[in-house]
C-alpha positions in Angstrom: 62.6 5.2 48.8 60.7 1.7 48.8 57.4 2.7 50.2 57.8 6.1 47.9 57.9 4.0 44.4 55.1 1.8 46.2 53.1 5.2 46.4 53.7 6.5 42.9 53.0 2.9 41.7 49.6 3.1 43.6 48.8 6.6 42.3 49.4 5.4 38.8 47.4 1.8 38.8 44.3 4.0 40.4 44.5 6.7 37.8 44.6 3.9 34.9 42.2 2.0 36.5 38.9 4.0 35.3 40.4 4.2 32.6 40.6 0.8 31.8 37.2 0.0 33.4 35.6 2.8 31.1 37.5 1.3 28.0 36.1 -2.6 28.6 32.2 -2.2 28.1 32.9 -0.3 25.4 34.6 -3.4 23.7 31.5 -5.9 24.7 28.9 -2.8 23.8 28.8 -4.8 20.2 28.0 -7.9 22.1 25.6 -6.9 24.9 22.8 -9.7 24.0 19.8 -8.7 21.9 16.8 -10.0 23.8 13.5 -11.4 21.8 10.9 -14.1 22.3 12.9 -17.1 20.2 16.8 -15.5 20.7 18.1 -17.9 23.6 16.6 -20.8 21.9 18.1 -19.4 18.1 21.5 -18.6 19.8 22.1 -21.9 21.1 25.5 -23.5 20.3 25.7 -26.1 17.8 29.6 -28.0 16.7 30.6 -26.5 13.3 30.9 -28.8 10.3 32.1 -29.2 6.9 29.4 -28.7 4.2 31.6 -29.2 1.2 35.2 -28.7 -0.1 36.4 -24.9 1.2 33.1 -24.0 3.1 31.7 -24.6 6.7 28.8 -24.2 8.4 30.0 -21.8 11.9 26.7 -20.7 13.2 24.4 -21.5 16.0 21.1 -24.1 16.4 18.9 -21.1 15.0 20.9 -18.6 12.7 23.2 -19.7 10.1 26.6 -18.3 9.2 29.0 -19.7 6.9 32.9 -19.6 6.7 34.6 -19.9 3.1 38.5 -20.1 3.1 39.6 -18.7 0.0 43.6 -19.4 0.7 43.8 -16.0 0.3 41.2 -15.5 3.5 38.3 -16.1 5.0 34.6 -15.0 3.9 32.3 -14.9 6.4 28.2 -14.8 5.5 26.2 -13.6 8.3 26.8 -12.6 11.7 23.9 -13.9 13.8 22.9 -11.9 17.0 25.0 -9.6 18.9 25.6 -12.4 21.5 26.5 -14.9 18.2 29.4 -13.4 17.5 31.9 -15.2 20.2 30.0 -18.3 19.3 30.9 -17.8 15.8 34.3 -17.6 16.7 34.8 -20.3 19.1 33.3 -22.8 15.7 36.0 -21.1 13.5 39.1 -21.8 16.4 37.4 -25.5 16.4 38.3 -25.8 12.7 41.2 -24.4 13.2 40.8 -20.9 11.7 41.2 -17.6 13.0 39.0 -14.5 13.3 42.2 -12.2 12.2 42.3 -14.0 8.7 38.3 -12.7 8.0 38.9 -11.0 5.1 35.7 -10.2 4.0 32.2 -10.5 6.1 28.6 -10.4 3.6 25.1 -10.7 5.2 21.7 -11.8 3.9 20.0 -9.0 5.4 20.0 -6.7 7.7 17.8 -7.3 10.7 19.1 -8.1 14.0 19.1 -11.8 13.8 21.5 -12.0 11.0 23.3 -8.7 10.9 23.4 -8.0 14.8 26.9 -9.6 15.3 28.9 -8.0 12.2 30.1 -4.7 14.2 31.3 -7.3 17.0 33.0 -9.4 14.2 34.7 -6.8 12.8 36.3 -5.8 16.0 37.3 -9.4 16.7 39.3 -9.3 13.2 41.2 -6.6 14.3 39.3 -4.2 12.3 41.0 -6.2 9.2 37.2 -7.2 8.0 35.5 -5.5 4.8 31.8 -5.7 5.3 30.2 -5.7 1.9 26.5 -6.1 1.1 24.0 -4.5 -1.5 23.3 -0.6 -1.5 20.0 -1.1 0.3 21.8 -3.6 2.9 24.8 -0.9 3.5 21.9 1.8 4.6 20.7 -0.2 7.3 23.8 -1.6 8.3 25.2 1.5 8.8 22.1 2.7 10.5 22.0 -0.5 12.4 18.4 -0.8 12.4 15.9 -1.6 9.2 15.0 1.0 6.9 11.6 3.1 6.8 10.2 0.8 4.1 11.3 -2.8 5.8 8.0 -4.9 6.1 9.0 -5.2 10.0 10.5 -1.0 10.4 9.9 0.3 13.7 9.6 -2.8 15.2 12.6 -2.4 18.0 14.7 -4.4 16.1 18.2 -2.3 16.7 21.2 -3.6 16.2 25.0 -2.1 16.9 25.5 -0.3 13.2 28.6 -1.1 11.5 30.9 2.0 11.6 33.4 1.0 9.0 33.6 1.2 5.6 31.1 -1.3 3.7 31.9 -2.2 0.3 28.7 -2.0 -2.2 28.3 -4.9 -4.6 25.4 -4.1 -7.1 22.9 -7.5 -8.4 25.1 -9.6 -9.8 28.6 -8.6 -9.2 31.1 -10.9 -8.2 33.8 -10.7 -5.3 36.7 -12.7 -6.8 39.3 -13.8 -3.2 42.2 -15.9 -3.0 41.0 -19.5 -5.6 37.1 -18.3 -4.7 34.4 -16.5 -6.8 31.6 -15.1 -4.9 28.1 -13.7 -6.5 25.9 -11.6 -4.6 22.2 -11.5 -6.1 19.9 -8.9 -4.8 16.7 -10.5 -3.0 14.4 -7.7 -2.1 11.3 -9.0 -0.7 11.6 -10.1 2.9 13.6 -7.1 3.4 14.7 -3.7 0.6 18.3 -5.0 1.0 18.3 -8.5 0.7 21.1 -10.6 -0.7 21.9 -14.5 -1.8 25.1 -15.5 -2.6 26.4 -18.1 -4.5 30.0 -19.9 -5.2 31.7 -23.1 -5.9 33.5 -25.3 -3.7 35.6 -28.1 -4.8 37.1 -31.2 -3.2 39.0 -34.1 -4.6 38.2 -32.3 -8.3 34.4 -32.7 -7.9 32.9 -29.1 -7.7 29.5 -28.4 -6.0 27.5 -24.9 -7.0 26.8 -23.3 -3.0 24.2 -21.1 -2.3 23.6 -19.2 1.1 19.9 -18.3 0.6 18.3 -15.1 2.0 14.9 -15.2 4.0 12.0 -15.5 1.8 9.0 -14.9 5.0 6.9 -12.1 4.6 6.8 -11.3 8.1 6.3 -7.9 8.8 5.0 -5.1 12.0 1.1 -5.6 12.4 0.6 -2.7 10.2 1.8 -3.5 7.3 0.4 -4.8 4.4 2.0 -6.2 1.5 -1.4 -6.2 -0.7 -3.6 -4.9 -2.6 -2.0 -1.7 -2.4 1.6 -2.7 -2.6 1.5 -4.5 -5.9 4.6 -3.4 -7.2 6.3 -4.8 -3.6 4.4 -8.0 -3.9 5.5 -8.4 -7.8 9.6 -7.4 -6.9 9.3 -10.2 -3.9 7.6 -13.3 -6.6 11.1 -12.1 -8.8 13.3 -12.5 -6.0 11.8 -15.9 -4.9 12.1 -16.5 -8.8 15.7 -15.8 -9.0 16.2 -17.7 -5.5 14.5 -20.4 -7.1 16.6 -20.5 -10.4 19.9 -20.4 -9.0 22.5 -23.5 -9.4 22.1 -25.1 -6.2 24.0 -28.5 -5.5 23.8 -28.1 -1.6 21.3 -24.9 0.1 22.0 -23.0 3.4 19.3 -20.9 4.5 19.2 -17.7 6.9 17.6 -19.9 9.1 18.7 -23.3 8.9 15.8 -25.2 9.7 13.9 -23.9 6.1 16.8 -25.9 5.0 16.7 -29.0 7.0 20.1 -28.5 7.4 20.7 -30.1 10.7 19.0 -33.5 9.4 20.8 -33.8 6.7 24.0 -32.8 8.3 23.3 -36.0 10.8 22.2 -38.0 8.0 25.7 -37.6 6.0 27.5 -37.9 9.5 26.3 -41.3 10.2 26.8 -42.2 6.6 29.6 -40.1 4.8 29.3 -41.9 1.3 25.7 -40.8 1.4 26.6 -37.5 0.5 23.3 -35.9 2.0 24.1 -32.6 2.5 23.8 -32.2 -1.6 20.3 -31.4 -2.5 20.2 -30.3 -6.0 16.9 -29.4 -5.8 16.9 -27.3 -2.6 16.7 -23.7 -3.7 13.0 -24.9 -6.3 11.5 -26.4 -3.4 12.4 -23.3 -1.1 11.0 -21.1 -3.5 8.1 -23.3 -4.0 7.5 -22.9 -0.2 8.4 -19.4 0.0 5.4 -19.1 -3.2 3.2 -20.7 -0.8 3.9 -18.8 2.3 2.9 -15.7 0.4 0.0 -16.6 -1.4 -1.2 -17.5 2.7 0.1 -14.0 3.4 -1.9 -12.2 1.4 -5.2 -14.5 1.4 -5.1 -13.4 5.4 -4.8 -9.7 4.2 -7.8 -10.3 2.2 -9.7 -11.8 4.6 -10.2 -15.1 3.3 
């Protein structure tokens, strides 16, 4: 009978093997590498580090991702590229956190380099994480692509769509998780559904205002014009820039860390912890000033100056 049992076992294994092989790619589809000119550089690993209190940087060399430990679950802001999701989770584990404890995932905006990894991170949370976004941001997340009125629409930047339920937050709405209250700030301009996030992190009875700032660059498809026909869009962009510049802001991280000189400040603070180099109360104002300058330059280029 032993040979017969072995034969039956072989038949069962041969029957199940194709099913297992078919299932494996489906689980990995959401981390299939997105290819772009800067993707390999952006996705270089970067060691995670504490920003302040309960807030940590867990992103890559060129794409930010912020982890907040609320005491009643983790909040993650931005998922970077699809292929960044395993790096983000590895950074979380290095800090002693588990993806299964992610309660909410927010984002700056729904482009492939910031929202591309969100679907995979929801899966890696065991399906427990709820994605939160503005109404327009949620539309793009569900589609896995920029909306038709996005300056970067139709540029081939599709990403794994979020198929789970998305919690939509209105401009200024607060999300209370454990001992932390996050507030979303709609930031239309770079994209229609962008958002910045603010919260307070405390350490030894000293609390700081934290800002995760959306991209404020006027990047677009070649045939897109911000002005003069799109005067209302430019005015909206200016209001967004002013809003970000006025946020209470002790520590600011931009969606691309280089725009806030994050790693330079990290290096200084690591060399001299007493320097508090990651703290920069003027960062949001400077970030907004630079954004206005870039928008001015873009409008001048469009006008042929």
